[in-house]
C-alpha positions as CSV (number, residue, x, y, z in Angstrom):
1,X,0.0,0.1,0.0
2,X,1.5,3.4,-1.0
3,X,1.8,6.1,1.6
4,X,-0.8,8.3,-0.4
5,X,-3.4,5.6,0.1
6,X,-3.4,6.2,3.8
7,X,-5.7,8.8,5.4
8,X,-3.6,11.1,7.7
9,X,-5.5,12.7,10.6
10,X,-4.4,15.3,13.0
11,X,-7.7,15.6,15.1
12,X,-8.4,13.3,17.9
13,X,-12.1,13.8,17.9
14,X,-12.8,10.6,16.0
15,X,-10.2,8.3,17.9
16,X,-11.6,5.1,19.4
17,X,-9.7,5.3,22.6
18,X,-10.7,1.8,23.5
19,X,-9.5,0.4,20.3
20,X,-6.2,2.4,20.6
21,X,-5.7,1.0,24.2
22,X,-6.2,-2.6,22.9
23,X,-3.6,-1.9,20.1
24,X,-1.1,-0.6,22.7
25,X,-1.7,-3.9,24.6
26,X,-1.3,-6.3,21.6
27,X,1.7,-4.3,20.1
28,X,3.0,-4.9,23.0
29,X,3.6,-1.4,24.1
30,X,2.1,-1.9,27.6
31,X,-1.2,-1.4,29.4
32,X,-2.4,2.1,28.5
33,X,-5.9,3.0,29.8
34,X,-8.2,4.7,27.1
35,X,-8.6,7.8,29.5
36,X,-4.8,8.1,29.9
37,X,-4.3,7.9,26.2
38,X,-6.8,10.6,25.6
39,X,-5.2,12.9,28.1
40,X,-1.6,12.3,26.7
41,X,-2.6,12.8,23.1
42,X,-4.9,15.7,24.0
43,X,-1.8,17.3,25.7
44,X,0.5,16.8,22.8
45,X,1.2,19.6,20.5
46,X,2.0,17.2,17.6
47,X,0.0,14.1,16.7
48,X,-0.9,12.3,13.7
49,X,-2.9,9.1,13.1
50,X,-2.7,7.0,9.8
51,X,-5.7,5.0,8.8
52,X,-5.3,2.4,6.1
């Protein structure tokens, strides 16, 4: 898949925090509660989510 085929999103309004928390767990990047992820990403100046 080419990079241009991804959807690049900078807003966090549509993020499924439960799904992101599960992704962190299976990655494995540790146990990150959904609310903690929302706080961290909400406080970040720079953020980008790529959707395939």
